[in-house]
N, C-alpha and C positions, 0 to 999 in steps of 0.2 A: 505496499499500501503503498504511496506517495502522501506525506504529508509537507501540506503549505508551512512555513517557520516563519515567523511574525514578531519582529521586536521593536523596543520603545528605542526610538534611534534621538540623539541632538545633530543638526545639520555645525557645519562648521561655527555659524552665525555665533547660532546660540552657544554653544563652546567658549566662543569666545569671550561674549558676554558676561556670562558665568564667573569664568578666567578673573576678568578685570573691574568686578562687582564685590562688593560689601553686603549684600544683600540678595537672597535671590528671588529671577524670577520666580514666576507660577509654575512655566513648565515643565522649573529646575526641578519644583517640589513635586507636583504632578509626578515627574521620570524617579524620581528618590520615591517617591509611596508604591511605584508599581515593584518599583527592582528590590523593594525589602520587603513592603509585603501587599504581591497581588491578589485583591479581593476584589470581587463584580461592580462593584463601586467602584472603586479605584482605575482599574480597569477604561469603563467607560467613562468617566472622566478626563483618564490619558488617552485615549481612545487615534486621539490626531498626534500622537509621536509618532503609533504606529505604524510601522513597513512592512513586506512583504520581504525580507530578504534572500532565500530559498528555498530549496526540499528538499527532503529525507526522504528515501526508499526504506524504509524498515516495518516490521514484526507489528512493533507494535509500541505508544510510547516510550515506553522504556528502551526501545532499542534503538530511538528517534536520540533518547539523550545521551546514549554512549558508544551513535555513534559520530552523533555532533560536538563531542568532544572528549574524541582519539583524531577523528579525521584520519591519521594514516592507513592507510590498508580499505578504504570506506569511500575513495575518490571517486569511484562509480555510482554512487548510491546518495552523493551530494552536484547539489547541484544550485549554483550561487547566481541569484537574482543580476549582482553589479552592486548593487547597495553593500556595503563594509557587511558585512556577517559574523558574529562574535563565536566564542562558544555558546551551547543552550543553558539558560541560567533562570535565575529565578525570573521571573515577573515574563520569561517570555510566553508564546502562545503558540499549540502547535492547532492544524486546526487535520482531519480526515478528509479523504476525500467525498464522507458523507455531511461533511458541512461542519463533523462531531465536533468541538474547539476544549483546547485542558490546558490547561495556566501550568506550569513551572512551580510549586511554591514549598515551602521550606519542607514540608513534609513529601512533598511525590510530586503528584498531579491534584491537582483540582478542577469537575466540568464547570465550563461557563457558558457567557453566548457571548462570540464574535462576529457582531455584522457589518 
C-alpha cells in the first residue's frame, strides 16, 4: 500500500523571521504544537502548514515509520515530491490509499481526519 506523507513545513522566510525575533509568530507556535502534542484540534489549526512531502510503499504504519527513518535499502519504496522531507516524526500525518489518516504521536499512531 502506498502512504502519502504530510509534514508541517516552515518556508525559508518563516524560518528567517523566527530566528530574528524575540517573540514567536503564531505560525511558529502552531508548528511547535503539532510537533510536540499532535491532537486533532491542533492539527486542524495548523493544517495550513502541512505539505505532501512524499509517498512510502509499506505494509502498515509501523513499516512506514521504519522505512521513513532508515531510508537506506528502501530507496525504491520512498518517493519524494521535491519538498524537503525529514524522517518520520511526531506530528507527521500518514494517509493510506483509502484516505484513512493517522498522526504519529508519542505512543505510536492516532487516527485523525485530515481533509
